[in-house]
Structures are given as C-alpha cells and as structure tokens.
N, CA, C and O atoms as a CHARMM CRD file, in Angstrom:
* protein
*
  276
    1    1 MET  N      9.18200  27.97600 -22.93800 PROA 1      0.00000
    2    1 MET  CA     7.92600  28.32600 -22.30900 PROA 1      0.00000
    3    1 MET  C      8.14100  29.46700 -21.32000 PROA 1      0.00000
    4    1 MET  O      9.19400  29.60200 -20.69700 PROA 1      0.00000
    5    2 SER  N      7.12200  30.25900 -21.20900 PROA 2      0.00000
    6    2 SER  CA     7.23500  31.36200 -20.26700 PROA 2      0.00000
    7    2 SER  C      6.98200  30.86100 -18.84000 PROA 2      0.00000
    8    2 SER  O      6.46100  29.77000 -18.61200 PROA 2      0.00000
    9    3 HSD  N      7.37000  31.69700 -17.91700 PROA 3      0.00000
   10    3 HSD  CA     7.20100  31.34200 -16.50400 PROA 3      0.00000
   11    3 HSD  C      5.72900  31.15200 -16.14100 PROA 3      0.00000
   12    3 HSD  O      5.38900  30.25100 -15.37400 PROA 3      0.00000
   13    4 ARG  N      4.87800  31.97700 -16.67800 PROA 4      0.00000
   14    4 ARG  CA     3.45500  31.90600 -16.34500 PROA 4      0.00000
   15    4 ARG  C      2.84300  30.58100 -16.81700 PROA 4      0.00000
   16    4 ARG  O      2.05300  29.96800 -16.09900 PROA 4      0.00000
   17    5 ILE  N      3.20600  30.15100 -18.00500 PROA 5      0.00000
   18    5 ILE  CA     2.66100  28.90200 -18.53600 PROA 5      0.00000
   19    5 ILE  C      3.16500  27.72200 -17.70600 PROA 5      0.00000
   20    5 ILE  O      2.41000  26.80200 -17.39100 PROA 5      0.00000
   21    6 MET  N      4.44100  27.76400 -17.36000 PROA 6      0.00000
   22    6 MET  CA     4.99900  26.67000 -16.57900 PROA 6      0.00000
   23    6 MET  C      4.37900  26.61100 -15.18300 PROA 6      0.00000
   24    6 MET  O      4.08800  25.52300 -14.68600 PROA 6      0.00000
   25    7 ILE  N      4.17800  27.74600 -14.55600 PROA 7      0.00000
   26    7 ILE  CA     3.53700  27.78300 -13.23400 PROA 7      0.00000
   27    7 ILE  C      2.09900  27.31800 -13.33200 PROA 7      0.00000
   28    7 ILE  O      1.62000  26.60400 -12.45200 PROA 7      0.00000
   29    8 ALA  N      1.40400  27.70800 -14.38500 PROA 8      0.00000
   30    8 ALA  CA     0.01900  27.26900 -14.57700 PROA 8      0.00000
   31    8 ALA  C     -0.06500  25.75900 -14.76900 PROA 8      0.00000
   32    8 ALA  O     -0.96100  25.10900 -14.23100 PROA 8      0.00000
   33    9 MET  N      0.87100  25.20200 -15.53800 PROA 9      0.00000
   34    9 MET  CA     0.87500  23.75300 -15.75600 PROA 9      0.00000
   35    9 MET  C      1.19700  23.00400 -14.46200 PROA 9      0.00000
   36    9 MET  O      0.55200  22.00300 -14.15300 PROA 9      0.00000
   37   10 LEU  N      2.18000  23.47600 -13.71000 PROA 10     0.00000
   38   10 LEU  CA     2.51300  22.84000 -12.43900 PROA 10     0.00000
   39   10 LEU  C      1.35100  22.91700 -11.45600 PROA 10     0.00000
   40   10 LEU  O      1.08800  21.96300 -10.72400 PROA 10     0.00000
   41   11 SER  N      0.65900  24.04400 -11.44000 PROA 11     0.00000
   42   11 SER  CA    -0.50700  24.19300 -10.57200 PROA 11     0.00000
   43   11 SER  C     -1.61600  23.22100 -10.98100 PROA 11     0.00000
   44   11 SER  O     -2.25500  22.60000 -10.13200 PROA 11     0.00000
   45   12 LEU  N     -1.82900  23.10000 -12.27600 PROA 12     0.00000
   46   12 LEU  CA    -2.84800  22.17900 -12.77900 PROA 12     0.00000
   47   12 LEU  C     -2.51400  20.74000 -12.40000 PROA 12     0.00000
   48   12 LEU  O     -3.38300  19.99600 -11.94500 PROA 12     0.00000
   49   13 PHE  N     -1.24700  20.34800 -12.58900 PROA 13     0.00000
   50   13 PHE  CA    -0.84200  18.99800 -12.23000 PROA 13     0.00000
   51   13 PHE  C     -0.96800  18.75300 -10.72700 PROA 13     0.00000
   52   13 PHE  O     -1.32800  17.65400 -10.30700 PROA 13     0.00000
   53   14 THR  N     -0.67700  19.75500  -9.92700 PROA 14     0.00000
   54   14 THR  CA    -0.81900  19.62600  -8.48300 PROA 14     0.00000
   55   14 THR  C     -2.27900  19.41200  -8.09700 PROA 14     0.00000
   56   14 THR  O     -2.59300  18.55600  -7.27000 PROA 14     0.00000
   57   15 VAL  N     -3.15500  20.18700  -8.69700 PROA 15     0.00000
   58   15 VAL  CA    -4.59100  20.04600  -8.40500 PROA 15     0.00000
   59   15 VAL  C     -5.08800  18.67500  -8.85000 PROA 15     0.00000
   60   15 VAL  O     -5.83600  18.02100  -8.12400 PROA 15     0.00000
   61   16 LEU  N     -4.68100  18.24000 -10.03200 PROA 16     0.00000
   62   16 LEU  CA    -5.09800  16.92100 -10.51100 PROA 16     0.00000
   63   16 LEU  C     -4.56900  15.80600  -9.60700 PROA 16     0.00000
   64   16 LEU  O     -5.27700  14.83600  -9.33600 PROA 16     0.00000
   65   17 ASN  N     -3.33200  15.94500  -9.14300 PROA 17     0.00000
   66   17 ASN  CA    -2.74800  14.96200  -8.25200 PROA 17     0.00000
   67   17 ASN  C     -3.50800  14.91700  -6.92600 PROA 17     0.00000
   68   17 ASN  O     -3.80000  13.83300  -6.42100 PROA 17     0.00000
   69   18 LEU  N     -3.82500  16.06100  -6.36800 PROA 18     0.00000
   70   18 LEU  CA    -4.58300  16.10400  -5.11200 PROA 18     0.00000
   71   18 LEU  C     -5.97400  15.51400  -5.27900 PROA 18     0.00000
   72   18 LEU  O     -6.47700  14.84600  -4.37600 PROA 18     0.00000
   73   19 MET  N     -6.59800  15.75300  -6.42000 PROA 19     0.00000
   74   19 MET  CA    -7.91500  15.17200  -6.67600 PROA 19     0.00000
   75   19 MET  C     -7.81500  13.64700  -6.76900 PROA 19     0.00000
   76   19 MET  O     -8.65900  12.93500  -6.22600 PROA 19     0.00000
   77   20 ALA  N     -6.79900  13.15600  -7.44600 PROA 20     0.00000
   78   20 ALA  CA    -6.62800  11.70700  -7.58200 PROA 20     0.00000
   79   20 ALA  C     -6.34700  11.06600  -6.23300 PROA 20     0.00000
   80   20 ALA  O     -6.82100   9.96100  -5.96600 PROA 20     0.00000
   81   21 LEU  N     -5.59000  11.73600  -5.38300 PROA 21     0.00000
   82   21 LEU  CA    -5.31000  11.19400  -4.05700 PROA 21     0.00000
   83   21 LEU  C     -6.53400  11.21300  -3.15300 PROA 21     0.00000
   84   21 LEU  O     -6.68800  10.34200  -2.29700 PROA 21     0.00000
   85   22 SER  N     -7.40300  12.19700  -3.33800 PROA 22     0.00000
   86   22 SER  CA    -8.57900  12.29700  -2.47500 PROA 22     0.00000
   87   22 SER  C     -9.65800  11.28500  -2.84900 PROA 22     0.00000
   88   22 SER  O    -10.47900  10.92000  -2.00700 PROA 22     0.00000
   89   23 ILE  N     -9.66700  10.83200  -4.08800 PROA 23     0.00000
   90   23 ILE  CA   -10.63800   9.83500  -4.53200 PROA 23     0.00000
   91   23 ILE  C     -9.99600   8.46900  -4.39400 PROA 23     0.00000
   92   23 ILE  O     -8.94000   8.20800  -4.96900 PROA 23     0.00000
   93   24 ASN  N    -10.63100   7.60700  -3.63600 PROA 24     0.00000
   94   24 ASN  CA   -10.07800   6.27900  -3.40600 PROA 24     0.00000
   95   24 ASN  C    -10.67400   5.31500  -4.41600 PROA 24     0.00000
   96   24 ASN  O    -11.83600   4.92700  -4.29400 PROA 24     0.00000
   97   25 PHE  N     -9.88600   4.92500  -5.41700 PROA 25     0.00000
   98   25 PHE  CA   -10.35500   4.00300  -6.43600 PROA 25     0.00000
   99   25 PHE  C    -10.13700   2.54800  -6.05600 PROA 25     0.00000
  100   25 PHE  O    -10.70200   1.64800  -6.67800 PROA 25     0.00000
  101   26 SER  N     -9.32500   2.31700  -5.04100 PROA 26     0.00000
  102   26 SER  CA    -9.00400   0.94300  -4.68200 PROA 26     0.00000
  103   26 SER  C    -10.14300   0.30600  -3.91000 PROA 26     0.00000
  104   26 SER  O    -10.88000   0.97300  -3.18500 PROA 26     0.00000
  105   27 GLN  N    -10.26700  -0.98600  -4.08200 PROA 27     0.00000
  106   27 GLN  CA   -11.28000  -1.74600  -3.36900 PROA 27     0.00000
  107   27 GLN  C    -10.59100  -2.59700  -2.32500 PROA 27     0.00000
  108   27 GLN  O     -9.43200  -2.98300  -2.48100 PROA 27     0.00000
  109   28 GLN  N    -11.31900  -2.88400  -1.25600 PROA 28     0.00000
  110   28 GLN  CA   -10.75400  -3.71400  -0.21700 PROA 28     0.00000
  111   28 GLN  C    -10.54600  -5.12000  -0.72900 PROA 28     0.00000
  112   28 GLN  O    -11.36600  -5.66400  -1.46900 PROA 28     0.00000
  113   29 SER  N     -9.44600  -5.68800  -0.32500 PROA 29     0.00000
  114   29 SER  CA    -9.17400  -7.07000  -0.66300 PROA 29     0.00000
  115   29 SER  C     -9.85700  -7.94300   0.37200 PROA 29     0.00000
  116   29 SER  O     -9.45500  -7.96000   1.53500 PROA 29     0.00000
  117   30 GLY  N    -10.85100  -8.64300  -0.02800 PROA 30     0.00000
  118   30 GLY  CA   -11.57800  -9.48200   0.90800 PROA 30     0.00000
  119   30 GLY  C    -11.64800 -10.92300   0.45000 PROA 30     0.00000
  120   30 GLY  O    -12.26800 -11.75200   1.11600 PROA 30     0.00000
  121   31 ALA  N    -11.03500 -11.23400  -0.65600 PROA 31     0.00000
  122   31 ALA  CA   -11.15600 -12.58000  -1.20400 PROA 31     0.00000
  123   31 ALA  C    -10.47400 -13.61800  -0.32700 PROA 31     0.00000
  124   31 ALA  O    -11.09300 -14.61600   0.04400 PROA 31     0.00000
  125   32 ALA  N     -9.21500 -13.40000   0.00900 PROA 32     0.00000
  126   32 ALA  CA    -8.47600 -14.40400   0.76600 PROA 32     0.00000
  127   32 ALA  C     -8.82000 -14.36400   2.24900 PROA 32     0.00000
  128   32 ALA  O     -8.80100 -15.40000   2.91400 PROA 32     0.00000
  129   33 SER  N     -9.13100 -13.19900   2.76800 PROA 33     0.00000
  130   33 SER  CA    -9.39200 -13.07900   4.20100 PROA 33     0.00000
  131   33 SER  C    -10.87400 -13.19700   4.53700 PROA 33     0.00000
  132   33 SER  O    -11.23800 -13.21400   5.71400 PROA 33     0.00000
  133   34 GLU  N    -11.72300 -13.27700   3.53900 PROA 34     0.00000
  134   34 GLU  CA   -13.16500 -13.35600   3.72600 PROA 34     0.00000
  135   34 GLU  C    -13.67500 -12.25100   4.63000 PROA 34     0.00000
  136   34 GLU  O    -14.57000 -12.45400   5.45000 PROA 34     0.00000
  137   35 ARG  N    -13.07800 -11.06500   4.46000 PROA 35     0.00000
  138   35 ARG  CA   -13.44100  -9.86900   5.21600 PROA 35     0.00000
  139   35 ARG  C    -13.32200 -10.07400   6.71700 PROA 35     0.00000
  140   35 ARG  O    -14.15400  -9.59500   7.48800 PROA 35     0.00000
  141   36 MET  N    -12.29400 -10.77900   7.12100 PROA 36     0.00000
  142   36 MET  CA   -12.04800 -11.01700   8.54100 PROA 36     0.00000
  143   36 MET  C    -11.34400  -9.80000   9.13500 PROA 36     0.00000
  144   36 MET  O    -10.58700  -9.11400   8.44900 PROA 36     0.00000
  145   37 SER  N    -11.59600  -9.54200  10.39700 PROA 37     0.00000
  146   37 SER  CA   -10.93400  -8.44100  11.07900 PROA 37     0.00000
  147   37 SER  C     -9.50300  -8.83700  11.43100 PROA 37     0.00000
  148   37 SER  O     -9.10500  -9.99100  11.27600 PROA 37     0.00000
  149   38 TYR  N     -8.74900  -7.86500  11.90400 PROA 38     0.00000
  150   38 TYR  CA    -7.37300  -8.12800  12.29900 PROA 38     0.00000
  151   38 TYR  C     -7.31700  -9.17700  13.41300 PROA 38     0.00000
  152   38 TYR  O     -6.49400 -10.09200  13.37800 PROA 38     0.00000
  153   39 GLN  N     -8.19300  -9.03200  14.38900 PROA 39     0.00000
  154   39 GLN  CA    -8.21400  -9.97400  15.50500 PROA 39     0.00000
  155   39 GLN  C     -8.56900 -11.38100  15.02800 PROA 39     0.00000
  156   39 GLN  O     -7.99100 -12.36000  15.50100 PROA 39     0.00000
  157   40 GLN  N     -9.50500 -11.48700  14.10400 PROA 40     0.00000
  158   40 GLN  CA    -9.88700 -12.79500  13.58200 PROA 40     0.00000
  159   40 GLN  C     -8.74500 -13.42900  12.79700 PROA 40     0.00000
  160   40 GLN  O     -8.51700 -14.63500  12.90000 PROA 40     0.00000
  161   41 LEU  N     -8.02400 -12.62700  12.01200 PROA 41     0.00000
  162   41 LEU  CA    -6.89500 -13.15500  11.25800 PROA 41     0.00000
  163   41 LEU  C     -5.78400 -13.63200  12.18700 PROA 41     0.00000
  164   41 LEU  O     -5.17400 -14.67200  11.94300 PROA 41     0.00000
  165   42 MET  N     -5.52100 -12.87400  13.25000 PROA 42     0.00000
  166   42 MET  CA    -4.46400 -13.27500  14.18100 PROA 42     0.00000
  167   42 MET  C     -4.83300 -14.56000  14.92300 PROA 42     0.00000
  168   42 MET  O     -3.95300 -15.30900  15.34800 PROA 42     0.00000
  169   43 GLY  N     -6.11600 -14.81000  15.07500 PROA 43     0.00000
  170   43 GLY  CA    -6.56800 -16.03000  15.74400 PROA 43     0.00000
  171   43 GLY  C     -6.71100 -17.22200  14.81200 PROA 43     0.00000
  172   43 GLY  O     -6.93000 -18.34400  15.27000 PROA 43     0.00000
  173   44 ASP  N     -6.59000 -16.99100  13.50800 PROA 44     0.00000
  174   44 ASP  CA    -6.74100 -18.05800  12.52000 PROA 44     0.00000
  175   44 ASP  C     -5.40900 -18.79900  12.36500 PROA 44     0.00000
  176   44 ASP  O     -4.43500 -18.20100  11.90800 PROA 44     0.00000
  177   45 PRO  N     -5.34000 -20.07800  12.73200 PROA 45     0.00000
  178   45 PRO  CA    -4.06200 -20.79900  12.66500 PROA 45     0.00000
  179   45 PRO  C     -3.52200 -20.94800  11.23400 PROA 45     0.00000
  180   45 PRO  O     -2.30800 -20.94000  11.03300 PROA 45     0.00000
  181   46 ASP  N     -4.39900 -21.08100  10.25300 PROA 46     0.00000
  182   46 ASP  CA    -3.93200 -21.19900   8.86500 PROA 46     0.00000
  183   46 ASP  C     -3.25500 -19.91600   8.40100 PROA 46     0.00000
  184   46 ASP  O     -2.21700 -19.95200   7.74100 PROA 46     0.00000
  185   47 PHE  N     -3.85200 -18.78600   8.75500 PROA 47     0.00000
  186   47 PHE  CA    -3.28800 -17.49600   8.36500 PROA 47     0.00000
  187   47 PHE  C     -1.94600 -17.26700   9.04000 PROA 47     0.00000
  188   47 PHE  O     -0.98300 -16.87900   8.37900 PROA 47     0.00000
  189   48 THR  N     -1.86500 -17.49900  10.34200 PROA 48     0.00000
  190   48 THR  CA    -0.60900 -17.27300  11.05100 PROA 48     0.00000
  191   48 THR  C      0.48500 -18.21800  10.55000 PROA 48     0.00000
  192   48 THR  O      1.64900 -17.82600  10.46900 PROA 48     0.00000
  193   49 ARG  N      0.12600 -19.44300  10.21800 PROA 49     0.00000
  194   49 ARG  CA     1.11800 -20.38800   9.67800 PROA 49     0.00000
  195   49 ARG  C      1.63000 -19.90400   8.31400 PROA 49     0.00000
  196   49 ARG  O      2.82300 -20.00500   8.02800 PROA 49     0.00000
  197   50 ALA  N      0.74100 -19.38800   7.48900 PROA 50     0.00000
  198   50 ALA  CA     1.13700 -18.89100   6.16500 PROA 50     0.00000
  199   50 ALA  C      2.05500 -17.67800   6.29900 PROA 50     0.00000
  200   50 ALA  O      3.05400 -17.57000   5.58700 PROA 50     0.00000
  201   51 VAL  N      1.71700 -16.77300   7.20400 PROA 51     0.00000
  202   51 VAL  CA     2.54900 -15.58100   7.39600 PROA 51     0.00000
  203   51 VAL  C      3.91700 -15.97400   7.92900 PROA 51     0.00000
  204   51 VAL  O      4.92800 -15.43100   7.48500 PROA 51     0.00000
  205   52 LYS  N      3.96700 -16.89600   8.85900 PROA 52     0.00000
  206   52 LYS  CA     5.25400 -17.34300   9.40800 PROA 52     0.00000
  207   52 LYS  C      6.11500 -17.99800   8.33800 PROA 52     0.00000
  208   52 LYS  O      7.32400 -17.77500   8.29900 PROA 52     0.00000
  209   53 SER  N      5.51300 -18.80100   7.47200 PROA 53     0.00000
  210   53 SER  CA     6.31200 -19.46400   6.43500 PROA 53     0.00000
  211   53 SER  C      6.86100 -18.45500   5.42800 PROA 53     0.00000
  212   53 SER  O      7.97400 -18.62200   4.92900 PROA 53     0.00000
  213   54 ILE  N      6.09800 -17.42300   5.13000 PROA 54     0.00000
  214   54 ILE  CA     6.57700 -16.37400   4.22200 PROA 54     0.00000
  215   54 ILE  C      7.68600 -15.57500   4.89800 PROA 54     0.00000
  216   54 ILE  O      8.70300 -15.27100   4.27500 PROA 54     0.00000
  217   55 ALA  N      7.49100 -15.23400   6.17400 PROA 55     0.00000
  218   55 ALA  CA     8.49000 -14.44100   6.89100 PROA 55     0.00000
  219   55 ALA  C      9.79600 -15.20600   7.05100 PROA 55     0.00000
  220   55 ALA  O     10.86800 -14.60100   7.02200 PROA 55     0.00000
  221   56 GLU  N      9.72900 -16.49800   7.21500 PROA 56     0.00000
  222   56 GLU  CA    10.94800 -17.29200   7.36600 PROA 56     0.00000
  223   56 GLU  C     11.74200 -17.35500   6.07200 PROA 56     0.00000
  224   56 GLU  O     12.96100 -17.52400   6.10000 PROA 56     0.00000
  225   57 ALA  N     11.06900 -17.22200   4.94500 PROA 57     0.00000
  226   57 ALA  CA    11.74700 -17.28200   3.64800 PROA 57     0.00000
  227   57 ALA  C     12.34300 -15.93700   3.24500 PROA 57     0.00000
  228   57 ALA  O     13.02400 -15.84600   2.22400 PROA 57     0.00000
  229   58 CYS  N     12.10100 -14.91400   4.01900 PROA 58     0.00000
  230   58 CYS  CA    12.55500 -13.57200   3.68000 PROA 58     0.00000
  231   58 CYS  C     13.68300 -13.13300   4.61100 PROA 58     0.00000
  232   58 CYS  O     13.84300 -13.64000   5.72100 PROA 58     0.00000
  233   59 SER  N     14.45200 -12.17700   4.11800 PROA 59     0.00000
  234   59 SER  CA    15.45400 -11.54300   4.95600 PROA 59     0.00000
  235   59 SER  C     15.12500 -10.06100   5.06400 PROA 59     0.00000
  236   59 SER  O     14.65000  -9.44400   4.11100 PROA 59     0.00000
  237   60 ILE  N     15.38100  -9.50800   6.22900 PROA 60     0.00000
  238   60 ILE  CA    15.01800  -8.11300   6.49300 PROA 60     0.00000
  239   60 ILE  C     16.27900  -7.32500   6.79700 PROA 60     0.00000
  240   60 ILE  O     17.06900  -7.71500   7.65700 PROA 60     0.00000
  241   61 ASN  N     16.46900  -6.21400   6.09200 PROA 61     0.00000
  242   61 ASN  CA    17.55000  -5.28700   6.36400 PROA 61     0.00000
  243   61 ASN  C     16.93400  -4.11900   7.12400 PROA 61     0.00000
  244   61 ASN  O     16.29700  -3.24700   6.53300 PROA 61     0.00000
  245   62 VAL  N     17.13000  -4.10800   8.43100 PROA 62     0.00000
  246   62 VAL  CA    16.50300  -3.08700   9.28800 PROA 62     0.00000
  247   62 VAL  C     17.07000  -1.70100   9.02800 PROA 62     0.00000
  248   62 VAL  O     16.36400  -0.70300   9.17400 PROA 62     0.00000
  249   63 ASP  N     18.34700  -1.63200   8.64200 PROA 63     0.00000
  250   63 ASP  CA    18.97600  -0.33000   8.43700 PROA 63     0.00000
  251   63 ASP  C     18.30100   0.48300   7.33800 PROA 63     0.00000
  252   63 ASP  O     18.17100   1.70100   7.45700 PROA 63     0.00000
  253   64 ILE  N     17.87500  -0.17700   6.28400 PROA 64     0.00000
  254   64 ILE  CA    17.23100   0.53500   5.17200 PROA 64     0.00000
  255   64 ILE  C     15.76100   0.15800   5.02300 PROA 64     0.00000
  256   64 ILE  O     15.13000   0.51600   4.02900 PROA 64     0.00000
  257   65 ALA  N     15.20400  -0.56800   6.00800 PROA 65     0.00000
  258   65 ALA  CA    13.79200  -0.97900   6.01200 PROA 65     0.00000
  259   65 ALA  C     13.42500  -1.68000   4.71000 PROA 65     0.00000
  260   65 ALA  O     12.47600  -1.29300   4.02800 PROA 65     0.00000
  261   66 LYS  N     14.18500  -2.70800   4.37800 PROA 66     0.00000
  262   66 LYS  CA    13.99000  -3.43700   3.12000 PROA 66     0.00000
  263   66 LYS  C     13.71100  -4.90900   3.42200 PROA 66     0.00000
  264   66 LYS  O     14.40400  -5.52400   4.23200 PROA 66     0.00000
  265   67 LEU  N     12.72100  -5.45400   2.78400 PROA 67     0.00000
  266   67 LEU  CA    12.35600  -6.86200   2.90800 PROA 67     0.00000
  267   67 LEU  C     12.67600  -7.54300   1.59900 PROA 67     0.00000
  268   67 LEU  O     12.22300  -7.10800   0.54000 PROA 67     0.00000
  269   68 LYS  N     13.46600  -8.62700   1.66400 PROA 68     0.00000
  270   68 LYS  CA    13.85000  -9.33000   0.44700 PROA 68     0.00000
  271   68 LYS  C     13.43300 -10.79000   0.56500 PROA 68     0.00000
  272   68 LYS  O     13.83500 -11.49600   1.49000 PROA 68     0.00000
  273   69 CYS  N     12.62700 -11.22300  -0.38300 PROA 69     0.00000
  274   69 CYS  CA    12.14600 -12.60600  -0.37100 PROA 69     0.00000
  275   69 CYS  C     12.71300 -13.39300  -1.53600 PROA 69     0.00000
  276   69 CYS  O     12.41500 -14.57800  -1.68400 PROA 69     0.00000
C-alpha cells in the first residue's frame, strides 16, 4: 500500500474511534442500587456489608494496582 492510502486509513480509523468515544452507548446501572446516590449507598448497611465481604476475599497488589479475587 502506498503511504497516502495508509495515512488515509489511519485518519479514518482515528475519526471513527473519536466518534465512538464521544457517543455514550452505555446505560447507567441502576438495578442493584435502585439509583441510589453515593451518599445513600455508603449509608446503606447491606451495601457496605457486601462490599466489605468482597474486599476481604480479595488481595491487592499496590505496586502494580492489581486486584485479585
């Protein structure tokens, strides 16, 4: 392939990638939290107990920022 075609293809892929990043296709997860705010979740004893039990079952390597469960 010539340089011009390769540059044109890379430019096209860059534009498509930027367009995909600018459009948010994801939906908020509200099923388990019932659309509760951060403050409400932190005050919910069931939620904090669940997070603590998950965190206790995991090990964290701070050097490489890795969580292993």
